[in-house]
C-alpha positions as CSV (number, residue, x, y, z in Angstrom):
1,M,-24.6,-5.3,1.6
2,S,-27.0,-7.8,0.2
3,N,-26.1,-11.2,-2.3
4,S,-27.5,-9.3,-5.3
5,K,-26.4,-6.2,-4.6
6,L,-23.0,-7.3,-4.0
7,A,-23.0,-9.1,-7.2
8,T,-23.8,-6.1,-8.6
9,F,-21.0,-4.0,-6.9
10,L,-18.6,-6.6,-8.4
11,D,-19.6,-7.2,-11.5
12,L,-17.4,-10.0,-11.8
13,S,-18.5,-13.7,-13.3
14,W,-17.5,-17.0,-11.5
15,T,-14.9,-17.8,-14.4
16,E,-13.1,-14.4,-13.9
17,L,-13.2,-14.9,-10.3
18,L,-11.5,-18.6,-10.6
19,Q,-8.8,-16.6,-12.8
20,L,-8.4,-14.5,-10.6
21,F,-7.6,-16.8,-8.1
22,C,-5.0,-19.3,-10.2
23,L,-3.2,-16.1,-11.0
24,F,-2.8,-15.1,-7.3
25,L,-2.1,-18.8,-6.2
26,V,0.4,-19.1,-8.8
27,W,2.4,-15.7,-7.5
28,R,1.7,-16.8,-4.3
29,V,3.2,-20.4,-4.8
30,A,6.1,-19.4,-7.0
31,L,7.1,-16.7,-4.4
32,F,7.2,-19.0,-1.5
33,V,9.5,-21.5,-3.9
34,V,11.4,-18.4,-4.5
35,G,11.5,-18.3,-0.3
36,F,12.4,-21.5,-0.1
37,F,15.8,-21.6,-2.4
38,A,16.7,-18.5,-1.0
39,P,19.5,-20.4,1.4
40,S,21.1,-21.6,-1.7
41,F,22.1,-17.9,-3.1
42,L,22.6,-16.2,0.7
43,P,23.1,-16.9,3.9
44,Y,20.4,-15.7,6.4
45,E,21.8,-12.7,8.5
46,P,18.7,-11.1,9.7
47,S,19.8,-7.1,9.8
48,F,16.8,-6.3,12.2
49,P,16.1,-6.5,15.7
50,Y,14.6,-9.4,17.2
51,A,15.0,-12.2,14.9
52,D,15.9,-15.0,16.5
53,A,14.0,-13.9,19.9
54,I,10.6,-13.4,18.3
55,L,10.1,-15.1,14.4
56,T,11.6,-18.3,16.1
57,Q,9.3,-19.0,18.5
58,Y,6.6,-19.7,16.3
59,H,7.9,-23.2,15.3
60,L,8.1,-22.5,11.2
61,P,10.6,-23.3,8.9
62,Q,12.8,-19.7,8.5
63,W,11.8,-19.7,4.5
64,L,7.7,-19.4,5.5
65,Y,8.7,-17.1,9.2
66,S,11.0,-14.9,7.5
67,W,7.9,-13.6,5.0
68,A,7.3,-11.4,8.8
69,N,11.0,-9.8,8.5
70,F,11.7,-6.1,9.1
71,D,8.1,-4.7,10.1
72,G,6.7,-7.8,10.8
73,V,8.1,-8.5,14.1
74,H,7.0,-5.2,15.2
75,Y,3.1,-6.2,13.9
76,L,3.8,-9.2,15.9
77,T,4.4,-7.2,18.8
78,I,1.7,-5.4,18.5
79,A,-0.3,-8.4,18.2
80,E,0.7,-10.0,21.3
81,K,1.4,-7.1,24.0
82,G,-0.3,-4.1,22.3
83,Y,1.3,-1.0,22.2
84,L,2.9,-0.5,26.1
85,G,6.2,-1.7,27.1
86,T,8.4,-1.5,23.5
87,G,9.2,1.6,22.0
88,L,9.0,2.6,18.3
89,I,6.2,0.1,17.9
90,Q,3.5,3.1,17.8
91,A,4.5,4.2,14.5
92,F,3.1,1.3,13.2
93,F,-0.9,2.5,12.6
94,P,-3.6,-0.4,14.6
95,F,-5.9,-2.2,11.8
96,L,-4.0,-4.9,11.1
97,P,-1.3,-5.8,14.5
98,L,-4.6,-4.6,17.2
99,I,-7.7,-4.7,15.8
100,I,-7.3,-7.7,13.5
101,L,-4.3,-9.6,15.2
102,H,-4.3,-8.3,19.0
103,S,-8.3,-9.2,19.1
104,L,-8.3,-12.7,17.9
105,Y,-5.0,-13.7,20.2
106,L,-7.1,-12.0,22.9
107,L,-9.9,-14.5,22.1
108,T,-8.2,-17.7,22.2
109,G,-6.5,-16.6,25.5
110,G,-3.1,-16.4,23.6
111,H,-3.3,-19.7,21.9
112,L,-2.8,-18.7,18.8
113,N,0.0,-18.6,16.0
114,T,-0.2,-14.8,15.4
115,L,2.5,-14.9,12.2
116,L,0.7,-17.6,10.7
117,V,-2.6,-16.2,11.0
118,G,-1.2,-12.9,10.2
119,L,-0.1,-14.2,7.0
120,I,-3.5,-15.8,6.1
121,V,-4.9,-12.7,6.6
122,T,-3.1,-10.4,4.6
123,N,-2.9,-12.8,2.1
124,G,-6.4,-12.5,2.1
125,A,-6.5,-9.1,1.7
126,M,-4.4,-9.6,-1.4
127,L,-7.0,-11.8,-3.3
128,L,-9.6,-9.4,-2.2
129,C,-7.2,-6.7,-3.6
130,L,-6.8,-8.2,-6.9
131,V,-10.5,-8.8,-7.1
132,L,-10.7,-5.5,-6.2
133,W,-8.2,-4.1,-8.8
134,Y,-9.9,-6.3,-11.4
135,V,-13.5,-4.5,-11.0
136,F,-11.9,-1.5,-11.1
137,L,-9.9,-1.4,-14.0
138,K,-12.8,-3.6,-16.0
139,S,-15.1,-0.7,-15.4
140,F,-13.0,1.9,-17.9
141,L,-11.1,-0.6,-19.6
142,S,-10.8,-3.2,-22.1
143,K,-10.5,-7.1,-21.0
144,P,-6.6,-7.1,-22.2
145,K,-5.7,-3.7,-20.3
146,T,-7.9,-5.3,-17.4
147,W,-5.9,-8.3,-17.4
148,L,-2.3,-6.2,-18.2
149,G,-2.7,-4.2,-14.8
150,V,-3.2,-7.6,-13.0
151,L,0.0,-9.0,-14.2
152,L,1.6,-5.6,-13.2
153,L,0.1,-5.5,-10.1
154,L,1.8,-9.5,-9.6
155,A,4.8,-9.0,-11.0
156,F,5.9,-5.4,-9.6
157,P,9.4,-5.5,-8.5
158,T,8.1,-5.1,-4.2
159,S,5.2,-7.3,-5.0
160,L,6.4,-9.5,-2.3
161,F,5.5,-6.8,0.4
162,F,1.6,-8.0,-0.6
163,G,2.3,-11.3,0.4
164,A,4.6,-10.5,3.7
165,L,3.3,-9.7,7.1
166,Y,2.8,-6.2,6.4
167,T,-0.3,-3.7,5.5
168,E,0.3,-3.1,2.1
169,S,-2.2,-5.8,0.9
170,I,-4.9,-4.4,3.0
171,F,-4.4,-1.0,2.6
172,L,-3.7,-1.0,-1.1
173,A,-7.4,-3.1,-1.1
174,A,-9.1,0.2,1.0
175,V,-7.9,2.8,-1.4
176,I,-8.9,0.9,-4.7
177,G,-12.4,-0.1,-2.7
178,A,-12.9,3.5,-1.8
179,F,-12.4,4.5,-5.1
180,L,-14.3,1.8,-6.7
181,A,-17.1,2.8,-4.2
182,A,-17.1,6.3,-5.0
183,R,-17.3,5.9,-8.5
184,R,-20.3,3.0,-8.2
185,R,-21.6,6.1,-5.7
186,R,-22.3,3.3,-2.9
187,W,-20.7,6.3,0.0
188,I,-21.3,4.1,3.0
189,W,-18.9,1.5,1.4
190,C,-16.9,4.2,0.4
191,A,-16.2,5.6,4.2
192,V,-16.2,1.9,5.3
193,F,-12.9,1.5,2.8
194,V,-11.9,5.0,4.2
195,L,-11.5,4.3,7.7
196,I,-9.7,0.9,7.3
197,A,-7.3,3.0,4.9
198,T,-6.7,5.4,8.0
199,A,-6.2,3.0,10.7
200,S,-3.5,1.2,8.2
201,R,-1.4,4.5,7.3
202,I,-1.3,7.8,7.6
203,V,-1.1,7.9,3.5
204,G,-4.8,6.9,4.1
205,V,-6.0,10.4,4.9
206,F,-4.7,11.6,1.4
207,L,-8.4,9.7,0.3
208,L,-9.9,12.6,2.0
209,P,-9.2,15.3,-0.5
210,A,-8.8,12.9,-3.3
211,L,-12.3,11.5,-2.7
212,T,-13.9,15.1,-2.5
213,L,-12.4,16.3,-5.9
214,E,-13.7,12.9,-7.2
215,T,-17.2,14.0,-5.9
216,W,-16.7,17.2,-7.3
217,L,-15.5,15.5,-10.7
218,Q,-19.2,13.3,-10.4
219,W,-21.4,16.3,-9.6
220,R,-19.4,18.4,-12.8
221,E,-20.2,15.1,-15.0
222,Q,-24.0,15.2,-13.7
223,Q,-24.2,19.3,-14.4
224,G,-22.6,19.1,-17.9
225,G,-22.5,22.2,-19.2
226,K,-24.8,24.1,-16.8
227,Q,-22.8,25.5,-14.1
228,V,-20.3,27.0,-16.9
229,A,-21.6,30.8,-16.9
230,K,-22.0,30.6,-13.5
231,S,-19.6,31.9,-10.5
232,V,-17.2,29.7,-8.5
233,V,-18.9,30.7,-5.5
234,T,-22.2,29.4,-7.0
235,Q,-21.0,26.8,-8.0
236,L,-19.9,25.8,-4.8
237,T,-22.8,26.6,-2.9
238,S,-24.8,24.5,-5.1
239,F,-22.0,21.3,-5.0
240,L,-22.2,21.9,-1.2
241,S,-26.1,21.7,-1.0
242,S,-26.5,18.5,-3.2
243,S,-23.3,16.5,-2.1
244,W,-22.9,17.1,1.7
245,R,-24.0,14.0,2.4
246,Q,-21.0,12.2,0.5
247,L,-18.7,14.5,2.0
248,V,-19.9,13.8,5.4
249,L,-19.4,10.1,4.8
250,I,-16.0,10.6,3.4
251,G,-15.0,12.6,6.3
252,V,-16.3,10.1,8.6
253,G,-13.7,7.7,7.4
254,G,-10.7,10.0,8.3
255,L,-12.0,8.7,11.5
256,G,-9.3,5.6,11.4
257,T,-6.7,8.3,12.0
258,V,-8.1,10.5,14.5
259,L,-9.3,7.7,16.8
260,Y,-5.6,6.2,16.5
261,M,-4.4,10.2,17.3
262,I,-6.6,10.2,20.5
263,Y,-5.5,6.7,21.8
264,L,-1.9,8.7,21.7
265,A,-2.4,11.4,22.9
266,R,-4.0,9.7,26.2
267,T,-1.7,7.1,26.5
268,F,1.4,9.3,25.6
269,G,0.6,12.5,25.8
270,D,1.5,12.8,22.1
271,P,-1.0,12.3,19.4
272,L,1.6,12.7,16.6
273,Y,3.5,9.9,18.4
274,F,3.7,8.0,15.3
275,L,5.3,10.6,13.9
276,H,7.8,11.8,16.1
277,V,9.3,8.2,16.8
278,Q,10.0,8.0,12.9
279,S,13.9,9.4,13.9
280,E,14.6,6.6,16.3
281,F,13.8,4.0,12.9
282,G,17.2,5.4,12.0
283,A,17.7,5.4,8.2
284,G,18.2,8.7,7.3
285,R,14.9,9.8,8.6
286,T,14.6,12.8,10.4
287,E,11.5,14.6,12.5
288,G,11.9,17.8,10.8
289,L,10.4,18.5,7.3
290,V,13.0,17.8,4.2
291,I,12.2,19.1,1.0
292,Y,12.2,16.6,-2.6
293,P,15.2,18.1,-4.0
294,V,17.5,17.9,-0.8
295,V,16.5,14.1,-0.4
296,L,17.1,13.1,-4.1
297,W,20.6,15.1,-3.9
298,R,21.1,12.7,-0.6
299,S,19.9,9.9,-2.0
300,I,22.6,10.8,-5.2
301,K,25.5,11.2,-3.3
302,I,24.7,8.2,-1.8
303,L,25.1,5.9,-4.7
304,L,28.5,8.1,-5.2
305,T,30.0,7.2,-2.3
306,L,29.0,3.2,-2.3
307,D,30.7,0.3,-3.7
308,P,28.4,-0.4,-6.8
309,L,29.2,-3.8,-6.2
310,T,27.7,-4.3,-2.4
311,L,24.1,-5.5,-1.9
312,R,24.0,-1.8,0.0
313,Y,24.5,-0.5,-3.4
314,Y,21.9,-2.4,-4.6
315,S,18.6,-1.2,-2.4
316,S,19.9,2.0,-2.3
317,A,19.9,2.3,-6.0
318,L,16.4,0.9,-6.1
319,E,15.7,3.8,-3.6
320,F,16.7,6.4,-5.9
321,L,14.8,4.9,-9.0
322,A,11.6,4.3,-7.0
323,G,11.7,7.8,-5.7
324,S,12.7,9.8,-9.0
325,L,11.0,7.9,-12.0
326,G,8.0,7.3,-9.4
327,L,7.4,11.2,-9.2
328,V,8.5,11.1,-12.9
329,G,5.6,8.6,-13.7
330,L,3.1,10.5,-11.6
331,F,3.1,13.6,-12.9
332,I,3.0,12.6,-16.8
333,S,-0.3,10.6,-15.1
334,A,-1.8,13.8,-14.1
335,W,-2.4,14.6,-17.8
336,R,-3.9,10.7,-18.9
337,V,-5.4,9.1,-15.6
338,R,-8.1,10.9,-13.8
339,L,-7.2,13.7,-11.4
340,S,-8.7,11.9,-7.7
341,Y,-6.6,9.1,-8.4
342,V,-3.3,11.3,-8.7
343,V,-4.0,13.5,-6.1
344,F,-4.4,11.0,-3.7
345,A,-1.0,9.0,-5.2
346,L,1.0,12.2,-5.0
347,G,0.3,12.4,-1.4
348,A,1.1,9.3,-0.5
349,F,4.5,9.6,-2.5
350,F,5.7,12.9,-0.9
351,L,4.5,12.3,2.8
352,P,7.4,9.7,3.5
353,T,10.3,11.3,1.5
354,F,9.4,14.5,4.1
355,T,11.5,12.7,6.5
356,G,14.5,13.4,5.0
357,T,15.0,9.9,2.9
358,F,13.8,7.3,-0.3
359,S,14.4,4.7,2.5
360,S,11.2,2.3,1.8
361,M,9.8,4.2,-1.4
362,P,9.9,0.9,-3.6
363,R,7.4,-0.4,-0.8
364,Y,5.7,2.6,-0.5
365,L,5.3,3.1,-4.4
366,L,3.1,-0.3,-4.5
367,V,-0.3,2.0,-3.8
368,C,0.4,4.9,-6.0
369,F,-1.7,3.2,-8.2
370,P,-1.5,5.3,-11.2
371,I,1.7,4.3,-12.2
372,Y,0.1,0.8,-12.9
373,L,-2.4,2.8,-15.2
374,L,0.2,4.6,-16.8
375,L,2.0,1.4,-17.6
376,I,-0.8,0.0,-18.7
377,E,-1.2,2.6,-21.4
378,M,2.2,2.8,-22.7
379,L,2.6,-0.9,-23.0
380,A,-0.9,-2.5,-23.8
381,A,0.0,-2.0,-28.0
382,R,3.8,-2.6,-27.6
383,P,4.0,-6.3,-27.3
384,R,8.0,-6.6,-27.5
385,L,8.4,-3.5,-24.8
386,R,5.8,-5.2,-22.6
387,S,8.0,-8.5,-22.7
388,I,10.8,-6.4,-21.3
389,V,9.7,-4.8,-18.8
390,L,7.3,-8.1,-17.6
391,G,10.6,-9.6,-17.6
392,I,12.8,-7.4,-16.1
393,F,9.8,-6.8,-13.1
394,I,9.7,-10.6,-12.6
395,L,13.6,-11.1,-12.7
396,S,13.8,-8.2,-10.1
397,L,11.0,-9.5,-7.8
398,V,12.8,-12.9,-7.6
399,V,15.7,-11.3,-6.3
400,N,14.1,-8.8,-4.1
401,T,12.4,-11.6,-2.5
402,V,15.5,-13.5,-2.0
403,L,17.4,-10.6,0.0
404,F,13.5,-10.0,1.7
405,I,13.8,-13.9,3.3
406,Q,17.3,-13.7,3.9
407,G,16.8,-10.5,5.8
408,Y,19.3,-8.4,4.6
409,W,17.7,-4.5,4.0
410,L,15.4,-3.4,0.8
411,S,12.8,-1.6,1.6
């Protein structure tokens, strides 16, 4: 894409770009400061494996290397050793650890501070995500609502994962980029973004039905009332004949997951190995399909049995709120938000619950962006409620950052 085409695609002034960068910088520095002072509130007690064996070898201060806590340790292992020789890490998709970090590691002959470079990559992706999110919102919302959407994304209680050695920032940037490209009919770029998403997380595959629906919605909008009197078969035939190129490109984007499954089949003899190792992670995950009401009831029982004054109760309550209120928000958004967005978000929401737990749901909810769109509509004309919600979000974000940096299970 040429510079002129890129400028047209982004539709962003230098002033807006500078404002976004400043907001990102304030968010990033603020969370670093919270992490720096985290030991003043809680002792460092990592509740995940390999913390001492892996993280300390990068010769960074604890407040910095702790941004690679929990899943970050597995990404570092893949980046330096690949998928062979270590169990369970096959659950993590390859785009960040293998395609980016492992390639850089090999190119430098192993002389690379993988943790530091990984944080640079994920935070750079977050800045890109913020730009794409702003441009996406700006395309159909007023400027005040657009900036409110940016603030909600940064202040979300688990937004700290955007700045950690996790795939959240890369994945959400790819998702927003795919929808933005589709709305602007840049289908090759849409395919590229989908490819990145499906190589980053399994829930990226829900972009395929969502973008297929988006293509259909655009086709119906172009037709106006011309197709109303025609049969469904006639409409589908007309749609496929005029939109098959877009559909093929969307399908090509799904190769991210397909290629990883082929690799797993050839290397481990199981194309779904990433799924079959989930139960070994614990946290109540199972290989069998568990329906949502059962998961909800399990979460309620956990809250009824835990001591409310413990940190474990706090994280369980956070998971319950994300798993229950998140679904309520998505169902409400189905009547207020473009349907293609909701289709993706519902898939991204429900798939993790099928493992039998709401574990990590506060983090998974980060990429269900119709929830932000719903919050924008709810808060834009209610300044007092907006201040209360943002205040609660920011306070929760501070608490969650302290917990994460000090090694306590959060999400």
